[in-house]
C-alpha positions as CSV (number, residue, x, y, z in Angstrom):
1,M,-32.4,68.4,-31.6
2,D,-34.5,70.6,-34.0
3,S,-37.8,69.0,-34.9
4,F,-38.0,67.8,-38.5
5,S,-41.6,67.8,-39.8
6,Y,-43.2,66.1,-42.7
7,E,-46.7,66.5,-44.0
8,P,-49.4,65.4,-41.5
9,H,-49.9,61.7,-41.7
10,P,-53.0,59.7,-40.6
11,F,-51.0,56.7,-39.4
12,N,-50.8,56.4,-35.6
13,L,-47.2,55.4,-35.0
14,S,-47.4,55.7,-31.2
15,E,-50.2,53.1,-31.1
16,Y,-48.4,50.9,-33.6
17,L,-45.1,50.9,-31.7
18,K,-46.9,50.2,-28.4
19,C,-48.8,47.3,-29.9
20,K,-45.8,45.7,-31.7
21,K,-43.5,46.3,-28.7
22,A,-45.9,44.3,-26.5
23,Y,-46.1,41.6,-29.1
24,V,-42.3,41.3,-29.3
25,E,-41.8,41.4,-25.5
26,N,-44.4,38.6,-25.1
27,G,-42.3,36.6,-27.5
28,L,-39.0,37.5,-25.7
29,S,-40.6,36.3,-22.4
30,M,-41.5,33.0,-24.0
31,V,-37.9,32.6,-25.2
32,L,-36.5,33.3,-21.7
33,K,-38.5,30.4,-20.4
34,G,-36.2,28.2,-22.3
35,F,-33.2,29.5,-20.4
36,P,-32.0,27.5,-17.3
37,Q,-34.0,28.4,-14.2
38,N,-32.3,29.6,-11.0
39,S,-29.2,30.7,-13.0
40,R,-27.2,33.8,-12.6
41,I,-26.7,33.9,-16.4
42,T,-30.5,33.8,-16.9
43,D,-31.0,36.6,-14.4
44,A,-28.4,38.8,-16.1
45,A,-29.7,38.1,-19.6
46,T,-33.3,38.8,-18.5
47,Y,-32.2,42.0,-16.8
48,A,-30.6,43.3,-20.0
49,L,-33.2,42.0,-22.4
50,M,-36.3,43.1,-20.5
51,S,-35.1,46.5,-19.3
52,G,-37.0,48.5,-21.9
53,G,-35.8,50.0,-25.1
54,K,-37.5,51.0,-28.3
55,R,-37.4,47.4,-29.9
56,L,-36.8,49.2,-33.2
57,R,-35.1,46.3,-34.9
58,P,-37.8,43.7,-34.3
59,I,-40.5,46.2,-35.1
60,L,-38.8,47.0,-38.4
61,C,-38.6,43.3,-39.1
62,I,-42.4,42.9,-38.5
63,A,-43.2,46.2,-40.4
64,A,-41.3,45.0,-43.5
65,A,-43.1,41.7,-43.5
66,E,-46.4,43.5,-43.3
67,A,-45.3,45.8,-46.2
68,V,-44.8,42.9,-48.6
69,S,-47.5,40.4,-47.6
70,T,-51.1,40.1,-46.3
71,D,-50.5,36.5,-45.3
72,D,-51.0,36.3,-41.5
73,S,-49.7,32.8,-41.4
74,A,-46.2,34.1,-42.1
75,M,-46.3,36.4,-39.0
76,D,-45.5,33.6,-36.5
77,G,-42.1,33.0,-38.1
78,V,-41.5,36.8,-38.3
79,L,-42.0,37.1,-34.6
80,W,-39.2,34.6,-33.8
81,A,-36.8,36.3,-36.2
82,A,-37.8,39.6,-34.6
83,C,-37.0,38.2,-31.1
84,A,-33.6,36.8,-32.3
85,L,-32.7,40.3,-33.7
86,E,-33.5,41.9,-30.4
87,M,-31.4,39.4,-28.5
88,I,-28.5,40.0,-30.8
89,H,-28.9,43.8,-30.3
90,T,-29.0,43.4,-26.5
91,Y,-25.9,41.2,-26.5
92,S,-24.1,43.9,-28.4
93,L,-25.2,46.6,-25.9
94,I,-24.0,44.5,-22.9
95,H,-20.6,44.0,-24.5
96,D,-20.4,47.7,-25.7
97,D,-21.0,48.9,-22.2
98,L,-18.1,46.8,-20.7
99,P,-15.1,48.6,-19.2
100,A,-12.9,47.2,-22.0
101,M,-15.2,48.9,-24.6
102,D,-17.2,52.1,-23.8
103,N,-17.2,51.7,-20.0
104,D,-20.7,53.0,-19.6
105,E,-22.6,52.7,-16.3
106,L,-26.1,53.5,-17.4
107,R,-28.3,51.9,-20.1
108,R,-32.0,52.8,-20.5
109,G,-31.9,54.6,-17.2
110,K,-30.6,51.6,-15.3
111,P,-27.2,50.3,-14.2
112,T,-25.5,48.5,-17.1
113,C,-25.4,44.7,-16.9
114,H,-21.8,44.6,-15.7
115,V,-22.6,47.1,-13.0
116,A,-25.7,45.3,-11.8
117,F,-24.0,41.9,-11.9
118,D,-20.2,41.8,-12.7
119,E,-18.0,41.8,-15.8
120,A,-17.7,38.1,-16.2
121,T,-21.5,37.5,-15.8
122,A,-22.2,40.3,-18.3
123,I,-19.9,38.8,-20.9
124,L,-21.5,35.4,-20.5
125,A,-25.0,36.8,-20.5
126,G,-24.2,38.5,-23.8
127,D,-22.7,35.2,-25.2
128,A,-25.9,33.4,-24.1
129,L,-28.2,35.9,-25.8
130,L,-26.2,35.7,-29.1
131,T,-26.2,31.9,-29.2
132,M,-29.8,31.6,-28.1
133,A,-30.8,33.9,-30.9
134,F,-29.6,31.4,-33.5
135,E,-31.3,28.6,-31.5
136,V,-34.5,30.5,-31.8
137,L,-34.0,31.0,-35.5
138,S,-33.2,27.4,-36.2
139,A,-36.2,26.2,-34.1
140,A,-38.5,28.6,-36.1
141,A,-37.0,27.1,-39.3
142,N,-37.8,23.6,-38.1
143,K,-41.4,24.6,-37.5
144,Q,-41.8,26.4,-40.8
145,R,-40.6,23.6,-43.1
146,K,-42.2,24.8,-46.3
147,N,-39.3,27.2,-47.1
148,P,-36.1,25.8,-45.6
149,V,-33.9,27.7,-48.1
150,R,-35.6,31.0,-47.2
151,W,-34.7,30.4,-43.5
152,L,-31.1,29.6,-44.4
153,R,-30.9,32.9,-46.2
154,I,-32.3,34.7,-43.1
155,M,-29.8,33.0,-40.8
156,E,-26.9,33.8,-43.1
157,L,-28.1,37.4,-43.4
158,I,-28.4,37.9,-39.7
159,A,-25.1,36.2,-38.9
160,R,-23.2,38.3,-41.4
161,A,-24.8,41.5,-40.1
162,S,-23.8,40.5,-36.5
163,G,-20.2,39.4,-37.1
164,V,-17.1,40.4,-38.9
165,H,-19.0,41.5,-42.0
166,G,-21.1,43.8,-39.9
167,M,-21.5,44.9,-36.3
168,V,-18.4,43.4,-34.8
169,E,-16.1,44.9,-37.5
170,G,-17.9,48.2,-37.1
171,Q,-17.2,48.2,-33.4
172,M,-13.6,47.3,-34.0
173,R,-13.2,50.2,-36.4
174,D,-14.9,52.5,-33.8
175,I,-12.5,51.5,-31.1
176,G,-9.5,51.7,-33.5
177,S,-10.3,55.2,-34.7
178,E,-10.6,56.8,-31.2
179,G,-8.3,59.8,-31.1
180,E,-7.6,59.7,-34.8
181,S,-9.1,61.8,-37.6
182,I,-10.9,59.8,-40.3
183,S,-12.8,60.9,-43.4
184,L,-16.5,61.2,-43.7
185,E,-16.6,58.2,-46.0
186,S,-14.8,56.1,-43.5
187,L,-17.2,57.2,-40.8
188,K,-20.2,56.2,-43.0
189,K,-18.6,52.8,-43.7
190,M,-17.9,52.3,-40.0
191,H,-21.5,53.1,-38.9
192,R,-23.1,51.1,-41.8
193,L,-21.3,48.2,-40.2
194,K,-21.7,49.0,-36.6
195,T,-25.3,50.2,-36.5
196,G,-26.7,49.9,-40.1
197,A,-26.0,46.2,-40.8
198,L,-28.4,44.8,-38.2
199,I,-31.1,47.4,-39.1
200,E,-30.7,46.3,-42.8
201,A,-30.9,42.7,-41.7
202,S,-34.0,43.4,-39.7
203,V,-35.9,44.9,-42.6
204,C,-34.7,42.4,-45.2
205,S,-35.3,39.3,-43.0
206,G,-38.9,40.3,-42.3
207,A,-39.5,40.8,-46.0
208,I,-37.8,37.5,-46.9
209,I,-39.9,35.5,-44.4
210,A,-43.1,37.0,-45.8
211,G,-42.1,36.0,-49.3
212,G,-41.2,39.5,-50.6
213,K,-40.1,39.7,-54.3
214,R,-36.5,40.5,-55.0
215,S,-37.4,43.9,-56.6
216,L,-39.2,44.9,-53.4
217,L,-36.3,43.7,-51.3
218,D,-34.0,46.1,-53.2
219,H,-36.2,49.0,-52.3
220,L,-36.4,47.9,-48.7
221,R,-32.6,47.5,-48.6
222,T,-32.2,51.1,-49.8
223,Y,-34.7,52.2,-47.1
224,A,-32.9,50.3,-44.4
225,I,-29.4,51.5,-45.3
226,N,-30.5,55.1,-45.1
227,I,-32.5,54.9,-41.9
228,G,-29.7,52.9,-40.3
229,L,-27.2,55.7,-41.1
230,A,-29.7,58.4,-40.1
231,F,-30.2,56.6,-36.8
232,Q,-26.5,56.8,-36.0
233,V,-26.3,60.5,-37.1
234,V,-29.1,61.3,-34.7
235,D,-27.5,59.2,-31.9
236,D,-24.3,61.3,-32.4
237,I,-26.3,64.5,-32.2
238,L,-28.2,63.4,-29.1
239,N,-24.8,62.6,-27.5
240,V,-24.1,66.3,-27.8
241,E,-27.4,68.0,-27.1
242,G,-29.7,65.3,-25.8
243,D,-31.3,65.2,-22.3
244,P,-29.6,62.4,-20.3
245,V,-32.8,61.8,-18.3
246,R,-34.8,61.1,-21.5
247,L,-32.0,59.2,-23.1
248,G,-31.4,57.0,-20.0
249,K,-27.6,57.3,-20.5
250,S,-24.9,59.9,-20.2
251,V,-24.3,62.6,-22.9
252,G,-21.0,64.1,-24.0
253,T,-19.2,60.8,-23.8
254,D,-18.2,60.8,-27.5
255,K,-16.2,64.0,-27.0
256,L,-14.6,62.7,-23.9
257,R,-13.4,59.5,-25.7
258,N,-12.3,61.5,-28.8
259,K,-14.7,59.5,-31.0
260,N,-15.2,60.3,-34.6
261,T,-18.9,61.5,-34.9
262,Y,-20.9,63.4,-37.5
263,P,-21.1,66.5,-35.3
264,S,-17.3,66.4,-34.9
265,L,-16.8,66.1,-38.7
266,L,-19.7,68.1,-40.0
267,G,-20.9,70.3,-37.1
268,L,-24.4,70.1,-35.6
269,S,-26.3,72.0,-38.2
270,E,-24.8,70.1,-41.1
271,S,-25.3,66.8,-39.3
272,K,-29.0,67.6,-39.0
273,I,-29.2,68.4,-42.7
274,F,-27.4,65.2,-43.5
275,A,-29.8,63.1,-41.4
276,K,-32.8,64.8,-43.1
277,K,-31.5,63.9,-46.5
278,L,-31.0,60.3,-45.5
279,V,-34.5,60.0,-44.4
280,E,-35.8,61.6,-47.6
281,I,-33.9,59.0,-49.6
282,A,-35.4,56.2,-47.4
283,L,-38.9,57.5,-48.0
284,Q,-38.4,57.8,-51.7
285,A,-37.4,54.1,-51.7
286,L,-40.9,53.3,-50.4
287,D,-42.7,55.0,-53.3
288,V,-43.4,51.6,-54.9
289,F,-45.3,50.4,-51.9
290,D,-48.9,51.0,-50.9
291,N,-50.2,52.0,-47.5
292,R,-49.1,48.7,-46.0
293,S,-45.7,50.3,-45.7
294,D,-47.0,53.2,-43.7
295,P,-45.4,51.9,-40.5
296,L,-42.0,51.9,-42.3
297,R,-42.6,55.5,-43.5
298,A,-43.6,56.6,-40.0
299,I,-40.6,54.9,-38.4
300,A,-38.3,56.8,-40.8
301,R,-39.8,60.1,-39.7
302,Y,-39.5,59.0,-36.1
303,V,-35.8,58.3,-36.5
304,I,-35.2,62.0,-37.3
305,D,-37.6,63.4,-34.6
306,R,-36.7,61.1,-31.7
307,K,-35.3,62.5,-28.4
308,K,-34.0,59.3,-27.1
């Protein structure tokens, strides 16, 4: 994909991502200790959850919290929300890779969960991660008793983004539209549900936990909607011209499955222009924030420049 450059920026995104990824993965390791030991389900869930990945959603959750608050005491609760979001994302990947869905054999450069174990184990591992995510959220809410309503809002937000009002419905539309021609607006709606809803929930939940004002939440929601869509546009582009070694998964699969994608509707060049515009809108939404939102700005730029 052609590089998309903004003005030089002093914020070191690479170091930030490395630090926050380690922070999240330490939290995930702690969560996994609560799973049954010597269990095949635990082995499969651990395999999928700890096999790498960008940890974009939990990092967005943390970055949004940092953007609206300097209160370090809120960060403990943010970590558990971040871990829950990553568990839900991983569950969705396990199920998406199944033969009944996308039938993929590689994920993050490793055999997919159903290949490494078996289909039944993969299904149950995904189920375990999804349900454990809400156990983690409710346990965090019990520890942070000052704002019970705030935590109820977060659980509702994440549940809606994960289910029939978000990711699940988006996946259903994606499957149902294979081999059919749909409009650009329908494609945007599908991907806002399938990919964007959980990204939006990640950003907004972090800000809510940290006590962000509603006016700031509106700006963050605009940011999240646009980077969520840009992320999917870039995913579609990388499926056409990405390096499978760097991606850790096969390319060209969208065309083989007759999927509706931005390159298939707009062409590669127009898709890149569209992704650029979405990132510009996302960055404009952050104009009301100070330099505490620099991680969010840098992540928006990363979305357009990434190669995997």
